[in-house]
N, CA, C and O atoms as CSV, one atom per row, in Angstrom:
chain,resi,resn,atom,element,x,y,z
A,1,MET,N,N,34.212,-75.117,1.262
A,1,MET,CA,C,33.769,-73.746,1.226
A,1,MET,C,C,32.692,-73.550,0.157
A,1,MET,O,O,31.540,-73.284,0.499
A,2,PHE,N,N,33.033,-73.674,-1.116
A,2,PHE,CA,C,32.061,-73.549,-2.199
A,2,PHE,C,C,31.769,-74.942,-2.739
A,2,PHE,O,O,32.640,-75.592,-3.316
A,3,LYS,N,N,30.543,-75.388,-2.548
A,3,LYS,CA,C,30.148,-76.724,-3.009
A,3,LYS,C,C,29.229,-76.677,-4.218
A,3,LYS,O,O,29.107,-77.664,-4.944
A,4,ARG,N,N,28.581,-75.538,-4.440
A,4,ARG,CA,C,27.661,-75.381,-5.569
A,4,ARG,C,C,27.998,-74.081,-6.293
A,4,ARG,O,O,27.778,-72.989,-5.771
A,5,ILE,N,N,28.531,-74.216,-7.493
A,5,ILE,CA,C,28.952,-73.062,-8.284
A,5,ILE,C,C,28.045,-72.926,-9.499
A,5,ILE,O,O,27.753,-73.906,-10.185
A,6,ALA,N,N,27.606,-71.701,-9.754
A,6,ALA,CA,C,26.811,-71.396,-10.952
A,6,ALA,C,C,27.554,-70.357,-11.777
A,6,ALA,O,O,28.230,-69.480,-11.238
A,7,VAL,N,N,27.420,-70.468,-13.084
A,7,VAL,CA,C,28.061,-69.527,-14.004
A,7,VAL,C,C,26.987,-68.893,-14.882
A,7,VAL,O,O,26.159,-69.592,-15.467
A,8,ALA,N,N,27.007,-67.571,-14.969
A,8,ALA,CA,C,26.150,-66.874,-15.924
A,8,ALA,C,C,26.768,-67.114,-17.296
A,8,ALA,O,O,27.888,-66.678,-17.563
A,9,TYR,N,N,26.030,-67.812,-18.170
A,9,TYR,CA,C,26.640,-68.258,-19.420
A,9,TYR,C,C,25.802,-67.883,-20.634
A,9,TYR,O,O,24.602,-68.151,-20.699
A,10,ASN,N,N,26.472,-67.257,-21.588
A,10,ASN,CA,C,25.877,-66.964,-22.892
A,10,ASN,C,C,26.985,-67.037,-23.933
A,10,ASN,O,O,28.039,-67.619,-23.678
A,11,GLU,N,N,26.756,-66.453,-25.097
A,11,GLU,CA,C,27.735,-66.574,-26.179
A,11,GLU,C,C,28.874,-65.562,-26.099
A,11,GLU,O,O,29.727,-65.542,-26.986
A,12,SER,N,N,28.916,-64.740,-25.086
A,12,SER,CA,C,29.928,-63.684,-24.993
A,12,SER,C,C,31.301,-64.227,-24.577
A,12,SER,O,O,31.395,-65.262,-23.916
A,13,PRO,N,N,32.355,-63.518,-24.971
A,13,PRO,CA,C,33.697,-63.905,-24.537
A,13,PRO,C,C,33.844,-63.811,-23.014
A,13,PRO,O,O,34.584,-64.586,-22.409
A,14,GLU,N,N,33.133,-62.854,-22.400
A,14,GLU,CA,C,33.190,-62.700,-20.949
A,14,GLU,C,C,32.642,-63.950,-20.256
A,14,GLU,O,O,33.204,-64.420,-19.267
A,15,ALA,N,N,31.548,-64.475,-20.784
A,15,ALA,CA,C,30.951,-65.685,-20.200
A,15,ALA,C,C,31.871,-66.885,-20.381
A,15,ALA,O,O,31.947,-67.744,-19.503
A,16,ARG,N,N,32.556,-66.951,-21.488
A,16,ARG,CA,C,33.495,-68.068,-21.718
A,16,ARG,C,C,34.667,-68.011,-20.727
A,16,ARG,O,O,35.120,-69.042,-20.230
A,17,ARG,N,N,35.145,-66.801,-20.449
A,17,ARG,CA,C,36.208,-66.659,-19.454
A,17,ARG,C,C,35.702,-67.049,-18.065
A,17,ARG,O,O,36.409,-67.702,-17.298
A,18,ALA,N,N,34.482,-66.644,-17.755
A,18,ALA,CA,C,33.889,-67.005,-16.458
A,18,ALA,C,C,33.746,-68.516,-16.349
A,18,ALA,O,O,34.020,-69.091,-15.296
A,19,LEU,N,N,33.320,-69.163,-17.430
A,19,LEU,CA,C,33.177,-70.617,-17.423
A,19,LEU,C,C,34.518,-71.295,-17.181
A,19,LEU,O,O,34.606,-72.232,-16.387
A,20,ALA,N,N,35.553,-70.834,-17.850
A,20,ALA,CA,C,36.881,-71.435,-17.664
A,20,ALA,C,C,37.325,-71.333,-16.207
A,20,ALA,O,O,37.859,-72.292,-15.650
A,21,SER,N,N,37.109,-70.187,-15.599
A,21,SER,CA,C,37.473,-70.014,-14.184
A,21,SER,C,C,36.629,-70.895,-13.280
A,21,SER,O,O,37.135,-71.484,-12.325
A,22,ALA,N,N,35.344,-70.984,-13.583
A,22,ALA,CA,C,34.444,-71.804,-12.769
A,22,ALA,C,C,34.787,-73.286,-12.879
A,22,ALA,O,O,34.701,-74.017,-11.892
A,23,ILE,N,N,35.170,-73.729,-14.058
A,23,ILE,CA,C,35.580,-75.123,-14.237
A,23,ILE,C,C,36.805,-75.413,-13.377
A,23,ILE,O,O,36.864,-76.431,-12.689
A,24,HIS,N,N,37.775,-74.516,-13.423
A,24,HIS,CA,C,38.988,-74.684,-12.619
A,24,HIS,C,C,38.643,-74.747,-11.125
A,24,HIS,O,O,39.140,-75.613,-10.405
A,25,LEU,N,N,37.797,-73.832,-10.671
A,25,LEU,CA,C,37.391,-73.832,-9.259
A,25,LEU,C,C,36.644,-75.112,-8.887
A,25,LEU,O,O,36.912,-75.714,-7.848
A,26,ALA,N,N,35.716,-75.517,-9.733
A,26,ALA,CA,C,34.929,-76.724,-9.447
A,26,ALA,C,C,35.836,-77.950,-9.345
A,26,ALA,O,O,35.658,-78.790,-8.463
A,27,ARG,N,N,36.803,-78.044,-10.250
A,27,ARG,CA,C,37.748,-79.169,-10.212
A,27,ARG,C,C,38.582,-79.126,-8.933
A,27,ARG,O,O,38.742,-80.145,-8.261
A,28,THR,N,N,39.106,-77.966,-8.602
A,28,THR,CA,C,39.952,-77.806,-7.422
A,28,THR,C,C,39.191,-78.078,-6.126
A,28,THR,O,O,39.718,-78.707,-5.208
A,29,LEU,N,N,37.940,-77.595,-6.060
A,29,LEU,CA,C,37.155,-77.705,-4.828
A,29,LEU,C,C,36.250,-78.937,-4.778
A,29,LEU,O,O,35.646,-79.222,-3.744
A,30,GLY,N,N,36.155,-79.662,-5.888
A,30,GLY,CA,C,35.239,-80.794,-5.937
A,30,GLY,C,C,33.786,-80.346,-5.846
A,30,GLY,O,O,32.954,-81.033,-5.253
A,31,ALA,N,N,33.484,-79.202,-6.432
A,31,ALA,CA,C,32.150,-78.605,-6.329
A,31,ALA,C,C,31.261,-78.979,-7.518
A,31,ALA,O,O,31.752,-79.335,-8.589
A,32,GLU,N,N,29.940,-78.893,-7.307
A,32,GLU,CA,C,28.966,-79.013,-8.392
A,32,GLU,C,C,29.123,-77.783,-9.274
A,32,GLU,O,O,29.436,-76.697,-8.787
A,33,LEU,N,N,28.905,-77.958,-10.568
A,33,LEU,CA,C,28.996,-76.827,-11.484
A,33,LEU,C,C,27.766,-76.798,-12.380
A,33,LEU,O,O,27.388,-77.809,-12.971
A,34,ARG,N,N,27.154,-75.634,-12.472
A,34,ARG,CA,C,25.979,-75.435,-13.318
A,34,ARG,C,C,26.164,-74.157,-14.127
A,34,ARG,O,O,26.650,-73.148,-13.615
A,35,THR,N,N,25.769,-74.213,-15.390
A,35,THR,CA,C,25.692,-72.984,-16.172
A,35,THR,C,C,24.232,-72.563,-16.199
A,35,THR,O,O,23.327,-73.397,-16.192
A,36,VAL,N,N,24.022,-71.266,-16.231
A,36,VAL,CA,C,22.676,-70.719,-16.306
A,36,VAL,C,C,22.630,-69.745,-17.469
A,36,VAL,O,O,23.360,-68.754,-17.501
A,37,THR,N,N,21.758,-70.046,-18.425
A,37,THR,CA,C,21.547,-69.179,-19.566
A,37,THR,C,C,20.110,-68.695,-19.500
A,37,THR,O,O,19.176,-69.496,-19.466
A,38,ILE,N,N,19.942,-67.400,-19.482
A,38,ILE,CA,C,18.608,-66.805,-19.407
A,38,ILE,C,C,18.134,-66.484,-20.819
A,38,ILE,O,O,18.839,-65.844,-21.599
A,39,VAL,N,N,16.929,-66.941,-21.128
A,39,VAL,CA,C,16.304,-66.670,-22.414
A,39,VAL,C,C,15.205,-65.655,-22.164
A,39,VAL,O,O,14.257,-65.920,-21.425
A,40,GLN,N,N,15.334,-64.511,-22.773
A,40,GLN,CA,C,14.274,-63.515,-22.638
A,40,GLN,C,C,13.271,-63.725,-23.758
A,40,GLN,O,O,13.628,-64.180,-24.845
A,41,GLY,N,N,12.020,-63.394,-23.491
A,41,GLY,CA,C,10.961,-63.559,-24.485
A,41,GLY,C,C,11.234,-62.754,-25.737
A,41,GLY,O,O,12.002,-61.792,-25.728
A,42,LEU,N,N,10.594,-63.165,-26.802
A,42,LEU,CA,C,10.728,-62.434,-28.058
A,42,LEU,C,C,10.011,-61.095,-27.959
A,42,LEU,O,O,9.041,-60.970,-27.211
A,43,PRO,N,N,10.469,-60.101,-28.697
A,43,PRO,CA,C,9.780,-58.815,-28.703
A,43,PRO,C,C,8.341,-58.976,-29.183
A,43,PRO,O,O,8.050,-59.873,-29.974
A,44,ALA,N,N,7.442,-58.118,-28.714
A,44,ALA,CA,C,6.017,-58.215,-29.039
A,44,ALA,C,C,5.771,-58.179,-30.539
A,44,ALA,O,O,4.904,-58.902,-31.031
A,45,HIS,N,N,6.506,-57.361,-31.278
A,45,HIS,CA,C,6.265,-57.271,-32.720
A,45,HIS,C,C,6.644,-58.558,-33.445
A,45,HIS,O,O,6.110,-58.830,-34.521
A,46,VAL,N,N,7.537,-59.344,-32.894
A,46,VAL,CA,C,7.909,-60.621,-33.504
A,46,VAL,C,C,6.901,-61.695,-33.132
A,46,VAL,O,O,6.574,-62.544,-33.960
A,47,ASP,N,N,6.406,-61.673,-31.907
A,47,ASP,CA,C,5.445,-62.677,-31.464
A,47,ASP,C,C,4.177,-62.677,-32.294
A,47,ASP,O,O,3.503,-63.703,-32.393
A,48,SER,N,N,3.841,-61.542,-32.891
A,48,SER,CA,C,2.593,-61.454,-33.638
A,48,SER,C,C,2.653,-62.179,-34.975
A,48,SER,O,O,1.612,-62.392,-35.597
A,49,VAL,N,N,3.812,-62.556,-35.426
A,49,VAL,CA,C,3.953,-63.268,-36.695
A,49,VAL,C,C,4.358,-64.700,-36.381
A,49,VAL,O,O,5.522,-64.974,-36.091
A,50,ALA,N,N,3.392,-65.611,-36.441
A,50,ALA,CA,C,3.606,-66.988,-35.996
A,50,ALA,C,C,4.740,-67.689,-36.740
A,50,ALA,O,O,5.564,-68.348,-36.105
A,51,ALA,N,N,4.806,-67.567,-38.046
A,51,ALA,CA,C,5.843,-68.266,-38.815
A,51,ALA,C,C,7.231,-67.759,-38.450
A,51,ALA,O,O,8.157,-68.548,-38.266
A,52,LEU,N,N,7.372,-66.455,-38.347
A,52,LEU,CA,C,8.657,-65.862,-37.977
A,52,LEU,C,C,9.032,-66.277,-36.564
A,52,LEU,O,O,10.196,-66.558,-36.278
A,53,ASP,N,N,8.048,-66.312,-35.693
A,53,ASP,CA,C,8.260,-66.725,-34.303
A,53,ASP,C,C,8.851,-68.124,-34.256
A,53,ASP,O,O,9.797,-68.374,-33.509
A,54,GLU,N,N,8.302,-69.039,-35.048
A,54,GLU,CA,C,8.808,-70.418,-35.050
A,54,GLU,C,C,10.246,-70.481,-35.539
A,54,GLU,O,O,11.065,-71.195,-34.962
A,55,VAL,N,N,10.563,-69.743,-36.596
A,55,VAL,CA,C,11.922,-69.743,-37.141
A,55,VAL,C,C,12.893,-69.154,-36.134
A,55,VAL,O,O,13.948,-69.730,-35.871
A,56,VAL,N,N,12.536,-67.996,-35.566
A,56,VAL,CA,C,13.415,-67.336,-34.604
A,56,VAL,C,C,13.606,-68.227,-33.383
A,56,VAL,O,O,14.727,-68.394,-32.903
A,57,THR,N,N,12.521,-68.795,-32.881
A,57,THR,CA,C,12.615,-69.663,-31.709
A,57,THR,C,C,13.471,-70.883,-32.014
A,57,THR,O,O,14.305,-71.271,-31.196
A,58,SER,N,N,13.278,-71.488,-33.171
A,58,SER,CA,C,14.064,-72.662,-33.554
A,58,SER,C,C,15.548,-72.314,-33.634
A,58,SER,O,O,16.389,-73.059,-33.131
A,59,ASP,N,N,15.870,-71.190,-34.263
A,59,ASP,CA,C,17.265,-70.759,-34.377
A,59,ASP,C,C,17.862,-70.478,-33.005
A,59,ASP,O,O,19.003,-70.850,-32.728
A,60,ARG,N,N,17.087,-69.820,-32.148
A,60,ARG,CA,C,17.579,-69.508,-30.804
A,60,ARG,C,C,17.820,-70.778,-30.004
A,60,ARG,O,O,18.842,-70.908,-29.330
A,61,LEU,N,N,16.878,-71.717,-30.078
A,61,LEU,CA,C,17.037,-72.962,-29.322
A,61,LEU,C,C,18.240,-73.751,-29.822
A,61,LEU,O,O,18.950,-74.375,-29.034
A,62,GLU,N,N,18.466,-73.723,-31.126
A,62,GLU,CA,C,19.634,-74.409,-31.687
A,62,GLU,C,C,20.927,-73.758,-31.173
A,62,GLU,O,O,21.883,-74.455,-30.833
A,63,ALA,N,N,20.948,-72.435,-31.120
A,63,ALA,CA,C,22.127,-71.719,-30.616
A,63,ALA,C,C,22.342,-72.029,-29.135
A,63,ALA,O,O,23.479,-72.232,-28.708
A,64,TYR,N,N,21.262,-72.067,-28.346
A,64,TYR,CA,C,21.381,-72.378,-26.924
A,64,TYR,C,C,21.839,-73.812,-26.710
A,64,TYR,O,O,22.615,-74.089,-25.796
A,65,ASP,N,N,21.365,-74.715,-27.542
A,65,ASP,CA,C,21.789,-76.108,-27.432
A,65,ASP,C,C,23.283,-76.230,-27.719
A,65,ASP,O,O,23.990,-76.986,-27.053
A,66,LYS,N,N,23.758,-75.483,-28.710
A,66,LYS,CA,C,25.188,-75.479,-29.030
A,66,LYS,C,C,25.996,-74.938,-27.849
A,66,LYS,O,O,27.048,-75.483,-27.515
A,67,LEU,N,N,25.509,-73.873,-27.221
A,67,LEU,CA,C,26.183,-73.309,-26.041
A,67,LEU,C,C,26.297,-74.346,-24.927
A,67,LEU,O,O,27.357,-74.514,-24.325
A,68,ARG,N,N,25.191,-75.038,-24.664
A,68,ARG,CA,C,25.184,-76.049,-23.596
A,68,ARG,C,C,26.182,-77.164,-23.901
A,68,ARG,O,O,26.914,-77.602,-23.013
A,69,CYS,N,N,26.214,-77.619,-25.138
A,69,CYS,CA,C,27.150,-78.689,-25.510
A,69,CYS,C,C,28.600,-78.229,-25.361
A,69,CYS,O,O,29.438,-78.966,-24.842
A,70,GLU,N,N,28.890,-77.015,-25.815
A,70,GLU,CA,C,30.252,-76.480,-25.688
A,70,GLU,C,C,30.684,-76.395,-24.228
A,70,GLU,O,O,31.808,-76.758,-23.883
A,71,ALA,N,N,29.787,-75.915,-23.378
A,71,ALA,CA,C,30.110,-75.785,-21.954
A,71,ALA,C,C,30.346,-77.152,-21.334
A,71,ALA,O,O,31.314,-77.349,-20.598
A,72,ARG,N,N,29.476,-78.083,-21.628
A,72,ARG,CA,C,29.606,-79.425,-21.060
A,72,ARG,C,C,30.907,-80.084,-21.516
A,72,ARG,O,O,31.596,-80.716,-20.716
A,73,GLU,N,N,31.243,-79.940,-22.795
A,73,GLU,CA,C,32.484,-80.526,-23.312
A,73,GLU,C,C,33.720,-79.884,-22.683
A,73,GLU,O,O,34.684,-80.579,-22.361
A,74,ALA,N,N,33.695,-78.572,-22.508
A,74,ALA,CA,C,34.827,-77.875,-21.877
A,74,ALA,C,C,35.036,-78.394,-20.456
A,74,ALA,O,O,36.170,-78.612,-20.029
A,75,ALA,N,N,33.951,-78.589,-19.735
A,75,ALA,CA,C,34.055,-79.094,-18.364
A,75,ALA,C,C,34.563,-80.538,-18.353
A,75,ALA,O,O,35.432,-80.887,-17.553
A,76,LEU,N,N,34.028,-81.363,-19.229
A,76,LEU,CA,C,34.444,-82.774,-19.265
A,76,LEU,C,C,35.929,-82.929,-19.592
A,76,LEU,O,O,36.593,-83.828,-19.076
A,77,ARG,N,N,36.447,-82.046,-20.453
A,77,ARG,CA,C,37.890,-82.097,-20.774
A,77,ARG,C,C,38.739,-81.898,-19.526
A,77,ARG,O,O,39.877,-82.362,-19.462
A,78,GLU,N,N,38.181,-81.204,-18.530
A,78,GLU,CA,C,38.889,-80.953,-17.274
A,78,GLU,C,C,38.446,-81.902,-16.165
A,78,GLU,O,O,38.832,-81.736,-15.008
A,79,GLY,N,N,37.635,-82.896,-16.522
A,79,GLY,CA,C,37.185,-83.877,-15.539
A,79,GLY,C,C,36.087,-83.380,-14.614
A,79,GLY,O,O,35.927,-83.892,-13.506
A,80,VAL,N,N,35.334,-82.387,-15.059
A,80,VAL,CA,C,34.270,-81.800,-14.246
A,80,VAL,C,C,32.914,-82.078,-14.895
A,80,VAL,O,O,32.735,-81.885,-16.097
A,81,GLN,N,N,31.971,-82.531,-14.081
A,81,GLN,CA,C,30.605,-82.709,-14.551
A,81,GLN,C,C,29.902,-81.359,-14.492
A,81,GLN,O,O,30.013,-80.640,-13.498
A,82,LEU,N,N,29.191,-81.020,-15.535
A,82,LEU,CA,C,28.504,-79.745,-15.605
A,82,LEU,C,C,27.036,-79.980,-15.951
A,82,LEU,O,O,26.718,-80.788,-16.824
A,83,VAL,N,N,26.153,-79.276,-15.265
A,83,VAL,CA,C,24.723,-79.356,-15.557
A,83,VAL,C,C,24.296,-78.008,-16.123
A,83,VAL,O,O,24.321,-77.005,-15.410
A,84,PRO,N,N,23.901,-77.970,-17.411
A,84,PRO,CA,C,23.468,-76.707,-17.999
A,84,PRO,C,C,21.981,-76.461,-17.736
A,84,PRO,O,O,21.174,-77.390,-17.717
A,85,HIS,N,N,21.642,-75.190,-17.536
A,85,HIS,CA,C,20.245,-74.797,-17.333
A,85,HIS,C,C,19.908,-73.682,-18.307
A,85,HIS,O,O,20.667,-72.725,-18.461
A,86,LEU,N,N,18.768,-73.813,-18.960
A,86,LEU,CA,C,18.240,-72.806,-19.857
A,86,LEU,C,C,16.907,-72.369,-19.263
A,86,LEU,O,O,15.973,-73.164,-19.165
A,87,ILE,N,N,16.825,-71.095,-18.867
A,87,ILE,CA,C,15.655,-70.612,-18.141
A,87,ILE,C,C,15.107,-69.368,-18.819
A,87,ILE,O,O,15.859,-68.462,-19.177
A,88,GLU,N,N,13.801,-69.331,-18.991
A,88,GLU,CA,C,13.169,-68.169,-19.609
A,88,GLU,C,C,12.720,-67.184,-18.537
A,88,GLU,O,O,12.177,-67.576,-17.505
A,89,GLY,N,N,12.955,-65.902,-18.794
A,89,GLY,CA,C,12.499,-64.883,-17.864
A,89,GLY,C,C,13.404,-63.670,-17.835
A,89,GLY,O,O,14.338,-63.550,-18.628
A,90,ASP,N,N,13.116,-62.778,-16.914
A,90,ASP,CA,C,13.916,-61.581,-16.698
A,90,ASP,C,C,15.299,-61.984,-16.207
A,90,ASP,O,O,15.426,-62.875,-15.368
A,91,GLU,N,N,16.334,-61.330,-16.726
A,91,GLU,CA,C,17.706,-61.717,-16.390
A,91,GLU,C,C,17.980,-61.784,-14.898
A,91,GLU,O,O,18.409,-62.823,-14.396
A,92,VAL,N,N,17.745,-60.715,-14.196
A,92,VAL,CA,C,18.145,-60.645,-12.795
A,92,VAL,C,C,17.216,-61.454,-11.895
A,92,VAL,O,O,17.683,-62.306,-11.140
A,93,ASP,N,N,15.924,-61.205,-11.962
A,93,ASP,CA,C,14.976,-61.905,-11.080
A,93,ASP,C,C,15.013,-63.416,-11.274
A,93,ASP,O,O,15.024,-64.172,-10.303
A,94,THR,N,N,15.032,-63.847,-12.522
A,94,THR,CA,C,15.055,-65.281,-12.821
A,94,THR,C,C,16.340,-65.911,-12.313
A,94,THR,O,O,16.330,-67.013,-11.763
A,95,PHE,N,N,17.439,-65.207,-12.500
A,95,PHE,CA,C,18.733,-65.719,-12.063
A,95,PHE,C,C,18.793,-65.850,-10.546
A,95,PHE,O,O,19.264,-66.861,-10.024
A,96,VAL,N,N,18.322,-64.842,-9.849
A,96,VAL,CA,C,18.335,-64.872,-8.385
A,96,VAL,C,C,17.469,-66.023,-7.871
A,96,VAL,O,O,17.862,-66.716,-6.932
A,97,ARG,N,N,16.304,-66.235,-8.471
A,97,ARG,CA,C,15.452,-67.369,-8.068
A,97,ARG,C,C,16.188,-68.693,-8.266
A,97,ARG,O,O,16.088,-69.590,-7.428
A,98,PHE,N,N,16.922,-68.820,-9.366
A,98,PHE,CA,C,17.700,-70.033,-9.615
A,98,PHE,C,C,18.737,-70.231,-8.514
A,98,PHE,O,O,18.880,-71.331,-7.980
A,99,LEU,N,N,19.455,-69.171,-8.177
A,99,LEU,CA,C,20.498,-69.267,-7.152
A,99,LEU,C,C,19.924,-69.713,-5.814
A,99,LEU,O,O,20.545,-70.503,-5.103
A,100,VAL,N,N,18.757,-69.217,-5.471
A,100,VAL,CA,C,18.096,-69.600,-4.226
A,100,VAL,C,C,17.651,-71.057,-4.302
A,100,VAL,O,O,17.906,-71.838,-3.386
A,101,GLU,N,N,16.989,-71.417,-5.393
A,101,GLU,CA,C,16.453,-72.776,-5.539
A,101,GLU,C,C,17.542,-73.840,-5.456
A,101,GLU,O,O,17.342,-74.883,-4.833
A,102,TYR,N,N,18.690,-73.586,-6.078
A,102,TYR,CA,C,19.762,-74.583,-6.091
A,102,TYR,C,C,20.779,-74.372,-4.971
A,102,TYR,O,O,21.829,-75.015,-4.950
A,103,LYS,N,N,20.466,-73.476,-4.046
A,103,LYS,CA,C,21.324,-73.231,-2.885
A,103,LYS,C,C,22.780,-73.010,-3.302
A,103,LYS,O,O,23.705,-73.615,-2.759
A,104,THR,N,N,22.946,-72.129,-4.278
A,104,THR,CA,C,24.258,-71.843,-4.846
A,104,THR,C,C,25.141,-71.121,-3.833
A,104,THR,O,O,24.691,-70.202,-3.148
A,105,ASP,N,N,26.397,-71.544,-3.743
A,105,ASP,CA,C,27.375,-70.916,-2.844
A,105,ASP,C,C,28.167,-69.805,-3.526
A,105,ASP,O,O,28.583,-68.842,-2.882
A,106,LEU,N,N,28.375,-69.952,-4.860
A,106,LEU,CA,C,29.211,-68.999,-5.593
A,106,LEU,C,C,28.645,-68.799,-6.985
A,106,LEU,O,O,28.350,-69.759,-7.698
A,107,LEU,N,N,28.500,-67.541,-7.359
A,107,LEU,CA,C,28.107,-67.167,-8.717
A,107,LEU,C,C,29.337,-66.606,-9.411
A,107,LEU,O,O,29.991,-65.709,-8.880
A,108,VAL,N,N,29.658,-67.119,-10.584
A,108,VAL,CA,C,30.791,-66.628,-11.367
A,108,VAL,C,C,30.228,-65.909,-12.586
A,108,VAL,O,O,29.460,-66.481,-13.359
A,109,ILE,N,N,30.622,-64.647,-12.746
A,109,ILE,CA,C,30.148,-63.856,-13.878
A,109,ILE,C,C,31.317,-63.208,-14.590
A,109,ILE,O,O,32.298,-62.808,-13.963
A,110,GLY,N,N,31.207,-63.110,-15.890
A,110,GLY,CA,C,32.239,-62.463,-16.687
A,110,GLY,C,C,32.044,-60.964,-16.705
A,110,GLY,O,O,30.925,-60.477,-16.865
A,111,LEU,N,N,33.124,-60.239,-16.541
A,111,LEU,CA,C,33.082,-58.777,-16.581
A,111,LEU,C,C,33.621,-58.308,-17.919
A,111,LEU,O,O,34.650,-58.785,-18.398
A,112,GLN,N,N,32.916,-57.381,-18.501
A,112,GLN,CA,C,33.322,-56.851,-19.795
A,112,GLN,C,C,34.444,-55.853,-19.626
A,112,GLN,O,O,34.468,-55.074,-18.673
A,113,HIS,N,N,35.383,-55.887,-20.576
A,113,HIS,CA,C,36.422,-54.859,-20.594
A,113,HIS,C,C,35.772,-53.553,-21.033
A,113,HIS,O,O,34.702,-53.573,-21.641
A,114,HIS,N,N,36.391,-52.438,-20.740
A,114,HIS,CA,C,35.810,-51.124,-21.010
A,114,HIS,C,C,35.392,-50.970,-22.468
A,114,HIS,O,O,36.130,-51.309,-23.394
A,115,SER,N,N,34.174,-50.443,-22.636
A,115,SER,CA,C,33.657,-50.138,-23.967
A,115,SER,C,C,32.521,-49.139,-23.818
A,115,SER,O,O,32.189,-48.723,-22.708
A,116,SER,N,N,31.936,-48.763,-24.924
A,116,SER,CA,C,30.831,-47.803,-24.868
A,116,SER,C,C,29.572,-48.416,-24.274
A,116,SER,O,O,28.676,-47.687,-23.848
A,117,ARG,N,N,29.487,-49.737,-24.237
A,117,ARG,CA,C,28.307,-50.402,-23.694
A,117,ARG,C,C,28.464,-50.782,-22.224
A,117,ARG,O,O,27.573,-51.417,-21.660
A,118,ILE,N,N,29.544,-50.418,-21.609
A,118,ILE,CA,C,29.820,-50.895,-20.246
A,118,ILE,C,C,28.754,-50.461,-19.239
A,118,ILE,O,O,28.427,-51.229,-18.334
A,119,SER,N,N,28.216,-49.283,-19.369
A,119,SER,CA,C,27.235,-48.837,-18.377
A,119,SER,C,C,25.990,-49.705,-18.412
A,119,SER,O,O,25.431,-50.022,-17.361
A,120,CYS,N,N,25.546,-50.093,-19.593
A,120,CYS,CA,C,24.368,-50.957,-19.713
A,120,CYS,C,C,24.654,-52.336,-19.142
A,120,CYS,O,O,23.859,-52.863,-18.364
A,121,LEU,N,N,25.769,-52.919,-19.515
A,121,LEU,CA,C,26.110,-54.260,-19.024
A,121,LEU,C,C,26.440,-54.232,-17.538
A,121,LEU,O,O,26.078,-55.148,-16.801
A,122,TRP,N,N,27.117,-53.198,-17.104
A,122,TRP,CA,C,27.466,-53.120,-15.699
A,122,TRP,C,C,26.214,-53.064,-14.849
A,122,TRP,O,O,26.189,-53.612,-13.747
A,123,SER,N,N,25.176,-52.412,-15.343
A,123,SER,CA,C,23.928,-52.312,-14.599
A,123,SER,C,C,23.367,-53.699,-14.301
A,123,SER,O,O,22.953,-53.958,-13.171
A,124,THR,N,N,23.343,-54.587,-15.278
A,124,THR,CA,C,22.841,-55.942,-15.069
A,124,THR,C,C,23.744,-56.708,-14.117
A,124,THR,O,O,23.257,-57.389,-13.215
A,125,VAL,N,N,25.044,-56.605,-14.306
A,125,VAL,CA,C,25.993,-57.290,-13.425
A,125,VAL,C,C,25.855,-56.765,-12.001
A,125,VAL,O,O,25.854,-57.538,-11.043
A,126,TYR,N,N,25.741,-55.455,-11.870
A,126,TYR,CA,C,25.599,-54.830,-10.559
A,126,TYR,C,C,24.320,-55.308,-9.868
A,126,TYR,O,O,24.349,-55.680,-8.695
A,127,GLU,N,N,23.202,-55.299,-10.593
A,127,GLU,CA,C,21.927,-55.750,-10.023
A,127,GLU,C,C,22.012,-57.221,-9.610
A,127,GLU,O,O,21.528,-57.600,-8.544
A,128,LEU,N,N,22.619,-58.032,-10.446
A,128,LEU,CA,C,22.746,-59.450,-10.143
A,128,LEU,C,C,23.632,-59.674,-8.920
A,128,LEU,O,O,23.299,-60.476,-8.047
A,129,ALA,N,N,24.742,-58.977,-8.858
A,129,ALA,CA,C,25.648,-59.114,-7.712
A,129,ALA,C,C,24.966,-58.703,-6.416
A,129,ALA,O,O,25.155,-59.349,-5.385
A,130,HIS,N,N,24.181,-57.644,-6.456
A,130,HIS,CA,C,23.488,-57.191,-5.248
A,130,HIS,C,C,22.316,-58.078,-4.871
A,130,HIS,O,O,21.970,-58.185,-3.694
A,131,GLY,N,N,21.704,-58.715,-5.855
A,131,GLY,CA,C,20.561,-59.571,-5.569
A,131,GLY,C,C,20.939,-61.004,-5.245
A,131,GLY,O,O,20.129,-61.754,-4.701
A,132,ALA,N,N,22.154,-61.388,-5.572
A,132,ALA,CA,C,22.581,-62.782,-5.369
A,132,ALA,C,C,22.647,-63.130,-3.885
A,132,ALA,O,O,23.185,-62.365,-3.085
A,133,PRO,N,N,22.100,-64.287,-3.522
A,133,PRO,CA,C,22.131,-64.725,-2.127
A,133,PRO,C,C,23.408,-65.501,-1.791
A,133,PRO,O,O,23.434,-66.295,-0.850
A,134,CYS,N,N,24.458,-65.262,-2.567
A,134,CYS,CA,C,25.695,-66.018,-2.381
A,134,CYS,C,C,26.881,-65.122,-2.724
A,134,CYS,O,O,26.700,-63.965,-3.102
A,135,SER,N,N,28.071,-65.648,-2.594
A,135,SER,CA,C,29.273,-64.921,-2.989
A,135,SER,C,C,29.286,-64.796,-4.503
A,135,SER,O,O,28.734,-65.634,-5.216
A,136,VAL,N,N,29.932,-63.726,-4.986
A,136,VAL,CA,C,30.002,-63.472,-6.424
A,136,VAL,C,C,31.462,-63.248,-6.809
A,136,VAL,O,O,32.180,-62.482,-6.166
A,137,LEU,N,N,31.882,-63.930,-7.869
A,137,LEU,CA,C,33.227,-63.762,-8.399
A,137,LEU,C,C,33.114,-63.181,-9.799
A,137,LEU,O,O,32.523,-63.798,-10.685
A,138,GLY,N,N,33.681,-61.995,-10.000
A,138,GLY,CA,C,33.715,-61.379,-11.317
A,138,GLY,C,C,35.036,-61.702,-11.993
A,138,GLY,O,O,36.103,-61.536,-11.402
A,139,VAL,N,N,34.961,-62.164,-13.237
A,139,VAL,CA,C,36.156,-62.595,-13.968
A,139,VAL,C,C,36.399,-61.674,-15.159
A,139,VAL,O,O,35.499,-61.424,-15.961
A,140,HIS,N,N,37.637,-61.171,-15.263
A,140,HIS,CA,C,38.040,-60.384,-16.444
A,140,HIS,C,C,38.631,-61.292,-17.465
A,140,HIS,O,O,39.035,-60.838,-18.535
């Protein structure tokens, strides 16, 4: 049924829960597993300062590298091979292009528990779910 699973992955607890569920599904179904982390460009006011840009970019890349290693190790502990992807661009459009390119069957996304920021986060999740060319599993 699901042979190619992608997980929206970042440093949030919601993404970690989604990853855990996706690892379990991938192991059970014998499916490919990929994490997708979207990197948005730096704000314009930061880009204008070259030295600060290098420091911020270096710190961000180090944090993303740590995320990829953590995800890969979590999957390996469960006997699942994981391919991490770090992609720059708009969250929704870039993600949808990835799903199409890799012929993804299932997108796993973490859902945030109720908070004051839920409307903002729900908007991105909602847009992604509607734009995804595959089934979507939301994980609490």
